[in-house]
Backbone bond lengths (Angstrom), bond angles and torsions (degrees), N, CA, C in turn:
res aa  C-N    CA-C-N  psi(-1)  N-CA   C-N-CA  omega(-1)  CA-C   N-CA-C  phi
1 M - - - 1.372 - - 1.511 109.91 -
2 K 1.337 116.28 123.22 1.455 122.23 177.48 1.531 112.44 -79.56
3 I 1.314 117.96 141.53 1.432 120.10 174.59 1.516 108.76 -127.65
4 S 1.292 115.46 150.30 1.470 120.99 -176.33 1.528 110.59 -63.81
5 K 1.337 113.15 162.38 1.482 119.21 178.31 1.592 106.24 -64.97
6 K 1.251 117.76 -41.01 1.508 119.01 -179.54 1.490 110.66 -59.62
7 E 1.369 115.82 -46.65 1.462 120.42 179.18 1.562 112.15 -62.11
8 S 1.343 112.98 -38.23 1.482 119.36 178.65 1.524 110.52 -62.10
9 Q 1.321 115.00 -42.22 1.454 120.75 -178.98 1.586 110.63 -65.63
10 R 1.317 115.47 -39.45 1.448 122.79 178.82 1.552 107.58 -63.22
11 I 1.268 117.96 -45.98 1.437 122.01 -178.66 1.509 111.31 -66.43
12 L 1.302 115.54 -41.76 1.491 119.86 176.68 1.521 111.14 -59.98
13 K 1.280 118.33 -42.70 1.463 122.52 177.27 1.522 109.61 -62.92
14 L 1.349 119.09 -43.15 1.436 122.65 177.97 1.573 107.97 -60.73
15 I 1.225 118.04 -48.26 1.506 122.05 -177.10 1.516 110.25 -61.28
16 E 1.333 118.03 -43.23 1.484 120.88 177.36 1.523 111.83 -65.92
17 T 1.336 116.21 -40.58 1.464 118.43 177.03 1.515 112.78 -62.35
18 E 1.382 114.53 -47.28 1.459 118.78 179.08 1.510 113.17 -65.34
19 K 1.320 117.76 -31.97 1.407 122.44 179.70 1.552 110.97 -63.37
20 E 1.345 114.52 -39.47 1.490 118.10 178.75 1.558 111.48 -67.25
21 K 1.329 116.32 -20.09 1.454 120.83 177.80 1.529 110.83 -89.61
22 G 1.303 118.80 -5.37 1.468 122.63 -178.84 1.495 112.53 89.11
23 N 1.357 115.48 22.42 1.426 123.40 -178.25 1.520 112.71 -109.98
24 I 1.332 118.19 163.11 1.439 121.09 170.69 1.572 104.33 -122.06
25 V 1.307 111.94 157.69 1.479 121.34 173.80 1.535 107.10 -122.16
26 F 1.326 113.21 130.02 1.485 114.55 176.31 1.546 107.87 -140.47
27 N 1.320 115.02 161.43 1.474 120.21 -174.78 1.480 108.81 -94.19
28 T 1.331 116.04 134.09 1.430 123.91 175.50 1.540 109.22 -120.55
29 I 1.290 113.66 173.80 1.515 118.70 174.50 1.534 113.33 -60.66
30 G 1.363 114.31 -23.48 1.499 119.48 178.80 1.576 111.64 -93.70
31 G 1.294 117.98 -2.88 1.450 121.37 -176.66 1.488 111.13 120.32
32 L 1.369 117.36 -165.26 1.432 121.57 179.76 1.520 113.98 -69.63
33 M 1.292 115.58 141.36 1.497 119.69 177.53 1.513 108.02 -129.06
34 T 1.339 115.18 141.41 1.481 122.41 177.02 1.500 109.06 -116.38
35 V 1.294 116.89 136.46 1.468 122.77 179.53 1.500 108.83 -149.30
36 R 1.355 113.42 151.80 1.482 118.36 174.80 1.536 108.71 -64.10
37 L 1.362 116.81 130.41 1.411 120.99 -179.51 1.522 112.12 -60.38
38 D 1.302 117.46 -38.58 1.503 120.47 178.46 1.478 111.20 -62.08
39 D 1.327 121.28 -35.85 1.430 125.67 178.54 1.556 109.98 -74.30
40 F 1.330 115.46 -40.77 1.452 121.50 -177.17 1.527 110.41 -57.71
41 I 1.300 116.32 -45.58 1.439 120.48 -173.28 1.481 115.53 -78.69
42 K 1.375 116.57 -4.18 1.418 121.23 178.10 1.546 111.79 -81.01
43 Q 1.331 116.45 -12.41 1.461 118.15 -175.72 1.564 107.22 -83.42
44 P 1.346 115.46 165.05 1.473 118.56 176.41 1.479 113.15 -58.80
45 V 1.359 115.43 152.46 1.435 119.13 -176.28 1.494 114.67 -56.92
46 D 1.335 118.10 -35.13 1.436 120.96 178.41 1.526 110.65 -64.00
47 G 1.309 117.58 -34.61 1.451 120.77 175.70 1.516 112.70 -65.69
48 I 1.333 114.03 -44.73 1.543 119.95 176.51 1.486 109.46 -56.25
49 L 1.336 117.07 -53.09 1.470 119.63 -177.77 1.576 112.26 -63.80
50 Y 1.294 116.95 -36.87 1.445 121.39 176.45 1.513 111.60 -59.97
51 D 1.395 113.11 -53.05 1.425 119.26 -177.80 1.550 114.00 -59.47
52 L 1.322 111.48 -34.85 1.518 117.75 -179.65 1.551 110.85 -86.78
53 N 1.310 116.99 -3.21 1.474 122.42 -178.69 1.487 110.48 59.36
54 R 1.352 116.71 43.06 1.444 122.45 -176.26 1.513 113.96 -129.19
55 Q 1.389 115.10 26.38 1.466 118.56 173.50 1.503 107.85 -68.51
56 E 1.325 118.00 149.47 1.443 123.10 -176.85 1.520 110.25 -55.06
57 L 1.313 117.85 -44.36 1.473 122.92 -178.59 1.563 110.86 -61.33
58 T 1.336 111.94 -37.73 1.541 113.36 179.11 1.542 110.40 -68.91
59 S 1.340 116.46 -38.63 1.424 118.88 175.94 1.511 113.87 -59.37
60 E 1.302 115.34 -38.57 1.527 122.68 179.91 1.524 108.89 -64.32
61 A 1.280 118.68 -23.48 1.502 119.43 -177.74 1.544 111.36 -71.97
62 F 1.283 116.85 -11.06 1.486 121.07 -175.89 1.531 111.81 -116.44
63 L 1.288 118.58 40.05 1.480 121.47 -175.12 1.476 114.15 -63.46
64 T 1.350 118.54 -16.50 1.470 118.04 179.68 1.498 110.09 -86.71
65 D 1.320 120.53 -4.96 1.433 123.45 177.83 1.558 106.08 -114.35
66 S 1.282 117.41 116.33 1.514 119.60 -173.45 1.535 113.75 -61.74
67 K 1.312 117.57 -8.47 1.462 122.25 176.30 1.527 109.90 -62.62
68 W 1.325 117.06 -23.90 1.476 121.34 -177.28 1.582 109.13 -59.99
69 I 1.281 119.68 -31.11 1.454 123.10 -174.22 1.527 107.39 -63.73
70 N 1.325 116.88 -49.27 1.466 117.77 -179.26 1.517 111.74 -71.34
71 D 1.321 118.80 -36.79 1.451 124.73 174.77 1.559 107.94 -53.55
72 Y 1.319 116.84 -47.53 1.467 121.15 -177.91 1.491 108.17 -63.43
73 A 1.378 117.05 -46.85 1.490 120.24 -179.65 1.542 108.74 -60.60
74 V 1.332 119.16 -40.97 1.449 120.47 179.29 1.518 109.70 -57.64
75 A 1.299 120.78 -44.89 1.469 124.62 179.30 1.492 109.20 -57.12
76 L 1.332 117.43 -45.33 1.456 118.78 -178.53 1.547 112.28 -65.82
77 V 1.340 114.61 -41.26 1.502 119.28 178.15 1.491 109.21 -62.20
78 I 1.308 119.56 -46.34 1.459 123.30 -178.66 1.525 110.07 -61.25
79 R 1.300 118.62 -42.19 1.446 120.29 176.90 1.543 111.42 -62.46
80 K 1.326 115.77 -43.66 1.492 117.49 -178.10 1.511 109.85 -66.26
81 L 1.323 118.84 -45.79 1.494 122.15 -178.85 1.508 108.30 -63.78
82 Y 1.326 119.80 -38.92 1.477 122.55 178.26 1.523 108.58 -58.85
83 D 1.322 115.25 -48.50 1.469 121.30 -179.00 1.558 111.89 -59.21
84 I 1.319 115.25 -43.42 1.479 122.28 -179.56 1.555 108.96 -63.54
85 V 1.288 115.22 -48.91 1.462 120.14 -179.96 1.527 115.07 -61.60
86 R 1.358 113.09 -44.85 1.433 118.12 175.67 1.518 115.80 -64.07
87 S 1.309 117.23 -38.33 1.449 122.09 178.88 1.515 111.62 -65.38
88 K 1.346 117.84 -37.89 1.471 124.43 178.60 1.554 111.44 -72.96
89 A 1.348 116.70 -23.96 1.452 119.48 -178.64 1.505 112.01 -79.49
90 R 1.335 117.31 -12.41 1.508 120.44 -175.99 1.482 110.31 -80.01
């Protein structure tokens, strides 16, 4: 879905404002959602990837857009970092 430059600027400002508060903004089927980053990363890795729309299977659904390659890599990196952080927390 394409959004206008004006709307993109509005969203960017929102993201930057929320970042300063320790929050993240992500897009959901119901629209933009804001959540504390510290709370967001406490959920299981599958929940993180689902909320960010970056599950490997989701990436594979966009094989005609080369962006899927990096999206897939992002999912793998998030999984690995999640495992590292969780193993050190024990």
